[in-house]
N, C-alpha and C positions, 0 to 999 in steps of 0.2 A: 503496502499501499503506498503509496506516495505521501510524503509531508506536505502538510497543507498549509500556509502561508495566514494569516490573517492581521487586517488591517491595524493598524495602531496608531490614534489620534498622531500628528506628524509632531501638531504644535509642543509634545511632548517629546518631542524627542531632538537630542542638543546641534548633531553635526549632519551638518547639510547633505553628507554624499547618501548616509542612512535615510537621510527625509527623499532624497530621491529615488534611490532603492525601495523605498513603504513606497509613495507615494505611484511609480511611474506601474506598475504593477500592482496595482490592485486597481479594480475594477471598482464601480462607482453607479448607482442605478437612478434612476428618474424617472415616478410617472407618469403619465402626464396624461389630464383631466380628470375624473370623477371616473370610479369603479362602479361599471353594474352589469348585474348577474347575467351572462350569457349575449353583452357588448364587446365588442375586441376596443382592447386595451393596450395604447402602445407601452410600452415601456422599454426604456433607452438604458443600456451601458454599454461604459465610456470607460475604458485603460487608464488612469493616472488621469490626475486631478488637475494639478500645478505642474507638474515633468511629463514630458515628454517620453517615450520609450521606443531604443530603434527599431529601424523595418529592416536590420541585413539579410544575409545570406543563412550566419548564424545563430542569431537571436533577435526574435523579432516574437509580438501575438501569433500562438499557432490557433488559440479556439479560445471563445465565450462562451458560457453555459449559466440559460437560466435554471432558478429550482425553486419551486415550493414547497417549505418542508424538506423530503426525498422525494419526492415526483420531481424528476427533468422534464419541465416544461419546452424549451430550446438549448439549440448549440447553430451557434457559424463556425465556419474554418476558415483560416486567413493560410498563405501560399509567402515566402518571401518578396518583397516587393508587392504587395497590395499597395501601402501603402507611400510608393513611388521609394524603397530606399530610403525616405527622412524619418528622421525623428517623428512622431506623431502619435496623438491619440487612435487606438483603433476602438470602434466605436460601431455600435450593430444600433437594431433599434425593430425590437419581438413583439409581436402585433399577439397577443392572447387571451384569450375569451373566459374569462373568472365565473366558478361554478357553483361556490361555495358562497359563504359569508366572512369570509376570510383569507388572505396570500400572506404568505409567509415568503418572503423573496428573498433568494441568497444568487449571488453570481462569484462566478469561479473566471478565470481568466489561469493560461495556460502561456507560458513564456518559457523557448526552448531552452534559456539557459540559466534562468532561475527557479523555475518548476510553477505550481499551483496555486495561486494565490487567492482569496476568500474575499469578499465584499462584507459590511456589515448587511446582518437583516433590515430588511425593511420590508416591516406590514401597511397591508394594504386595507381598507376596509372595508370591503365592499357592498354595494343599497342592490336592493329588490329594482 
């Protein structure tokens, strides 16, 4: 089982290099609009908030996966050069259809050099 790295609030980290490593490898979840049962809900996952990630042949974001608790909802995969071989934020918007009253969203991002990184969980209340 691979190690899963979890996001640490970078405001609590002293070294800039450590802030860079944590931030650029961490997925950040944004939910757009109000979640309604049975209606499409755009959920965006962006790798990194303040710092960008390399897009090199041997060091890039290979995938972003979205979960609701233990249930895998969606996954996007990337190949080297998807971001033009420039430092950038890998980002994807998944359109999901909630079927229950609450979503417990967590995203994983996989860096080919630094492994799996997990987002801070986002709880979304779903209306009827």
